[in-house]
N, C-alpha and C positions, 0 to 999 in steps of 0.2 A: 504494499499499499504505499503510494508516494505521498509527497508533501501536499500536492494539489488535491489528492483524494481525500486526505485528512481535513483540508481546509473546506472542501466541498461538503463533507459530512458534517463538520461543525457548523457551517452556514445553513445547512438543511435543518439541523436540530434547532439553531437559534431562530430560523424563520418559522418553524413549526411552533415553537413556544410563543412567539409574537402573535401568530395567527390564532393560536388557541386562546391566549389572554384576550385578544381583540374580540374573539367570538364568546367571551365570557364563560370559558370552561372552568368548572370547579377545580381548585387546586389539586384535589386528590386524584383527578383524571388526567392530569397534565402528562404523566408518564405514558399513559395509554395513547393519548393524542399524539404525542411526539413520535412514539414508536410507529404508529400507523402512518404518520406523515412522512417518515423516513423510507417507507416501502416503495413508492414510485421511483426514487432515486436508485434504490438497490435493484429493482426489477430492470430499469432502463440500462443499468450497468451489466446485468447478467445477459440480457437478450442480445444476440448477435446483430452486428451492424447491417447485415443483409436483410433484415425485416423492414417492412415499410414503417416509417414514423407513426402512421395512424394506427397501425396494428399494435405496435408497442405501447401507445397511448391507451388503446382499448384494454390490452391485458393489464396495464398499470391501474386504470381506473376500475376495472372489474375486480381486481384483488384487494384494492383499497376499500372499495365499497362492501364487499363480502366481509372483510375483517371488521370494518365499522359496525355492520349489522351484528356480527357475532359478539363484539365487545358491548354493544348497546344492549344486546339481550342478557348478557351477564350483569351489567351494571344497572339496568333498569333506567337508563337515560336515552334520549333520542339519538338515532344513529347520526344525525347531522352534527351533533357535537364532536364526533370523531371523524366524520367524512369530509367536512369542509376544509379543515387544515391540511388533509391529505391530498385533496383534488386540487387545491389552489395552485400547486406547482405545475399541474398539467395544462393549465389554461393558456391558450395561444395569444396572450395579449400583445406581445411585441410584434407578432406576425400581422395582427390586425392593424396595429399602429403603422407599421411599415407599408402595408397594403394601401391604406389611406394616404400616406405620405407619397407613395409612388403614384397613386391615382391623381393626386393634387398636382404632382410634377409632370403630368401628361404622359406617364409611362403606363399605359392602359394594359398592354399585354402582361407586363411583369406584375402589376397590381392584381389583375384578375387571377393570375396563377397563384400568387401568395394568399389572396383572399379565399380561393377555393380550397387551398391546403389547410388554412385556419378554420374554415368551415368544416372540413372533414375531420379535423382534430376535435372540434367542438362536439360534432355528432358522435365521434368515438367515445368521448367521455360521457355523454349523455346515454348512449347505448349501454356502456359498461355499468353505470349506475342503475339503469333500468333492469338490466339482466340480473344484477346482484339482488334486486328486490325479489326476483323470481327464485333464484338459487337459494338465498338465505331469507326466508320470509320473516316478516316481523312477528312479535309475540302475540299480537292481536289475531292474526290469521291462522294461528296454530290451534 
């Protein structure tokens, strides 16, 4: 594990803690939330680079959402408490910003390609969360 990997993991943990605090997660669940939030980074590091980024995002969001539902079932807290800090890393915010910037700069083809890539990433996140609701049903549906 190199220096940049350690820095990346430390920043992931720090970011997860910040998002958990911003999401008003109770202090006793911060360890659960931080652990779940580190999962996308670990999954994206383990998946080969030959996979399409949208597929990688789907697998990451599905895993995070399933873990969030399992922990929510054990702790009797809403799954969103654990889900939001974990999924926030997967959002294609910079790609959307760059697509708009390219569109304003009259580079329509590049903006369209980047915008469609960001949309496919957002759909992958949504589908992963939706599928996790089916794979690990909530306590109410059991």
